Kinemage of the C-alpha trace (Angstrom):
@kinemage 1
@onewidth
@group {chain A} dominant
@subgroup {mainchain}
@vectorlist {calphas} color= white
{ca met a 1} P -25.172 68.313 101.344
{ca leu a 2} L -22.243 68.772 104.015
{ca arg a 3} L -22.428 67.411 107.468
{ca thr a 4} L -22.090 70.104 110.192
{ca thr a 5} L -19.018 68.042 111.328
{ca glu a 6} L -17.623 68.405 107.968
{ca arg a 7} L -18.094 72.407 107.869
{ca his a 8} L -14.382 72.344 109.053
{ca arg a 9} L -13.034 71.301 106.685
{ca ile a 10} L -14.140 73.906 104.155
{ca gly a 11} L -13.052 77.111 104.361
{ca leu a 12} L -14.928 80.392 104.067
{ca ile a 13} L -14.186 81.030 100.306
{ca gln a 14} L -15.328 77.404 99.621
{ca glu a 15} L -18.557 77.368 101.421
{ca gly a 16} L -19.449 81.310 100.232
{ca ala a 17} L -18.907 80.186 96.375
{ca leu a 18} L -20.994 76.685 96.824
{ca val a 19} L -23.980 79.130 98.613
{ca gly a 20} L -23.796 81.968 95.946
{ca leu a 21} L -23.651 79.457 92.874
{ca ile a 22} L -26.848 77.422 94.414
{ca gly a 23} L -27.958 81.215 94.128
{ca ala a 24} L -27.091 81.829 91.374
{ca val a 25} L -28.419 78.794 89.933
{ca leu a 26} L -31.987 78.800 91.213
{ca val a 27} L -32.650 82.234 89.366
{ca ala a 28} L -31.035 80.927 86.331
{ca ala a 29} L -33.359 77.825 86.556
{ca trp a 30} L -36.057 80.525 87.320
{ca phe a 31} L -35.675 82.643 84.355
{ca leu a 32} L -34.940 79.743 81.792
{ca ala a 33} L -38.485 77.884 83.276
{ca tyr a 34} L -40.204 81.388 82.693
{ca asp a 35} L -38.817 81.997 79.269
{ca leu a 36} L -39.844 78.627 78.039
{ca ala a 37} L -43.307 79.490 79.671
{ca his a 38} L -43.717 82.377 77.440
{ca gly a 39} L -41.785 80.607 74.628
{ca ala a 40} L -38.611 82.674 74.700
{ca pro a 41} L -35.481 81.056 75.833
{ca phe a 42} L -32.807 82.780 77.228
{ca tyr a 43} L -34.505 86.164 76.600
{ca thr a 44} L -34.139 87.568 79.858
{ca pro a 45} L -30.672 86.837 80.367
{ca ser a 46} L -30.415 88.706 77.045
{ca val a 47} L -32.221 92.010 78.220
{ca leu a 48} L -29.977 91.784 81.266
{ca gly a 49} L -26.457 91.117 79.308
{ca thr a 50} L -27.790 94.108 76.916
{ca ala a 51} L -28.353 96.082 79.649
{ca leu a 52} L -25.044 95.510 80.903
{ca phe a 53} L -22.693 95.492 77.927
{ca gly a 54} L -25.068 96.671 75.315
{ca gly a 55} L -25.967 100.189 76.462
{ca gly a 56} L -29.398 99.800 75.916
{ca gly a 57} L -29.683 98.861 71.983
{ca pro a 58} L -32.542 96.303 71.016
{ca val a 59} L -32.332 93.322 72.732
{ca val a 60} L -30.945 90.098 70.448
{ca val a 61} L -31.035 86.942 72.024
{ca ser a 62} L -27.060 86.058 71.584
{ca leu a 63} L -25.535 82.686 73.327
{ca gly a 64} L -22.430 84.857 73.625
{ca leu a 65} L -24.277 87.910 75.592
{ca val a 66} L -26.193 85.415 77.528
{ca ala a 67} L -22.530 83.585 78.648
{ca lys a 68} L -20.887 87.159 79.263
{ca tyr a 69} L -24.058 88.090 81.173
{ca thr a 70} L -23.853 84.571 82.835
{ca val a 71} L -20.162 84.446 83.864
{ca val a 72} L -21.300 87.912 85.686
{ca his a 73} L -23.949 86.901 87.273
{ca ala a 74} L -22.302 83.670 88.893
{ca val a 75} L -19.097 85.832 90.293
{ca ala a 76} L -21.825 88.231 91.607
{ca phe a 77} L -23.661 85.879 93.257
{ca val a 78} L -20.447 83.976 94.312
{ca leu a 79} L -18.887 87.463 95.899
{ca phe a 80} L -22.552 87.677 97.585
{ca gly a 81} L -22.565 83.956 98.847
{ca ile a 82} L -19.221 84.614 100.353
{ca ala a 83} L -20.372 87.628 102.387
{ca val a 84} L -23.561 86.235 103.719
{ca thr a 85} L -21.588 82.979 104.884
{ca gly a 86} L -18.786 84.885 106.692
{ca leu a 87} L -21.626 86.621 108.192
{ca phe a 88} L -22.921 83.361 109.391
{ca arg a 89} L -19.647 82.142 110.657
{ca ile a 90} L -19.422 85.189 113.092
{ca ala a 91} L -23.008 85.057 114.266
{ca asp a 92} L -21.938 81.237 114.838
{ca arg a 93} L -19.737 83.010 117.976
{ca glu a 94} L -21.892 86.253 118.264
{ca pro a 95} L -25.737 85.478 117.119
{ca gly a 96} L -26.633 88.822 117.311
{ca val a 97} L -25.110 89.229 113.711
{ca leu a 98} L -27.442 87.028 112.388
{ca phe a 99} L -30.060 89.435 112.098
{ca ala a 100} L -27.232 91.565 109.978
{ca ala a 101} L -27.014 88.779 107.638
{ca phe a 102} L -30.828 88.713 106.779
{ca met a 103} L -30.778 92.182 106.840
{ca leu a 104} L -28.453 91.919 104.096
{ca leu a 105} L -30.629 89.327 102.582
{ca cys a 106} L -33.231 91.656 102.971
{ca cys a 107} L -31.594 94.136 101.056
{ca phe a 108} L -30.255 91.886 98.804
{ca gln a 109} L -34.259 91.722 97.775
{ca val a 110} L -34.389 95.021 96.788
{ca ala a 111} L -30.873 96.124 95.652
{ca phe a 112} L -31.520 94.625 92.226
{ca ile a 113} L -34.130 95.684 91.053
{ca ala a 114} L -33.702 99.395 92.299
{ca ile a 115} L -30.669 99.237 90.579
{ca leu a 116} L -31.980 97.948 87.573
{ca arg a 117} L -34.072 100.741 87.639
{ca val a 118} L -31.794 103.705 87.999
{ca thr a 119} L -29.326 102.435 85.234
{ca ala a 120} L -31.594 100.350 82.897
{ca glu a 121} L -35.013 101.440 83.485
{ca trp a 122} L -36.331 99.692 79.787
{ca ala a 123} L -35.266 96.427 81.013
{ca leu a 124} L -38.014 96.399 83.296
{ca asp a 125} L -40.920 96.751 80.853
{ca pro a 126} L -39.538 93.208 79.220
{ca ile a 127} L -39.429 91.456 82.287
{ca pro a 128} L -41.956 92.425 84.915
{ca trp a 129} L -40.558 92.923 88.409
{ca trp a 130} L -42.811 90.501 89.975
{ca ser a 131} L -40.413 87.935 88.269
{ca leu a 132} L -37.795 89.799 89.829
{ca val a 133} L -38.983 88.990 93.196
{ca val a 134} L -39.198 85.679 92.854
{ca ala a 135} L -36.047 85.209 91.470
{ca asn a 136} L -34.497 86.689 94.408
{ca leu a 137} L -36.739 85.083 96.510
{ca leu a 138} L -35.518 81.299 95.394
{ca ala a 139} L -32.487 82.435 95.939
{ca thr a 140} L -32.822 83.397 99.270
{ca val a 141} L -34.674 80.665 100.359
{ca gly a 142} L -31.751 78.052 98.768
{ca met a 143} L -29.010 80.185 100.426
{ca leu a 144} L -30.433 80.189 103.558
{ca ala a 145} L -31.283 76.350 103.068
{ca ala a 146} L -27.786 75.512 102.600
{ca leu a 147} L -26.245 78.180 105.588
{ca leu a 148} L -28.909 77.356 108.110
{ca pro a 149} L -28.138 73.424 108.477
{ca arg a 150} L -24.705 74.306 108.443
{ca his a 151} L -24.490 77.181 111.115
{ca arg a 152} L -27.387 75.928 114.051
{ca thr a 153} L -25.159 77.749 116.783
{ca ala a 154} L -25.902 81.233 114.771
{ca trp a 155} L -29.651 81.005 114.780
{ca his a 156} L -30.783 78.592 117.734
{ca pro a 157} L -30.809 81.714 120.113
{ca trp a 158} L -33.296 82.875 118.017
{ca ser a 159} L -35.586 80.192 117.855
{ca arg a 160} L -35.970 80.040 121.242
{ca arg a 161} L -37.535 83.772 121.955
{ca his a 162} L -40.996 83.782 122.219
{ca asp a 163} L -43.223 86.435 120.950
{ca pro a 164} L -43.694 88.909 123.739
{ca leu a 165} L -47.764 89.322 122.690
{ca asp a 166} L -48.222 85.601 123.479
{ca ala a 167} L -48.047 86.221 127.592
């Protein structure tokens, strides 16, 4: 991991891409492990790839389809990582913006499942909703683990706040 002093040497795009790829890899690793545990490697990206490219036809595990979906998945996470990193960089100067970054991450948790439910509800039958939640939580934790140490000035004021109920 990069040290805080090295943060200034890396641009927003590079940092955001790194953060996004961390999230994408964690999601992909979770679903690979999940699919292997159920005896169907690459089944989940095949379902999601079919939903995205196949129009809801029968799900066939295809490495070509998995590769196409993986590219879209990685690009989406990189763009999301850049957005979140941008908010963290703004929060370095204005810590109140950190709340917006956390709200974006929370909305991210719900948005994918909602989009999938609206556009390809049939895909939720073979992929349990809780596995999507676990994948998104892993991505969020991984992305925060990369961002928080590098943006201490953003979250430091929040760490000093006290619970008013403790008084």
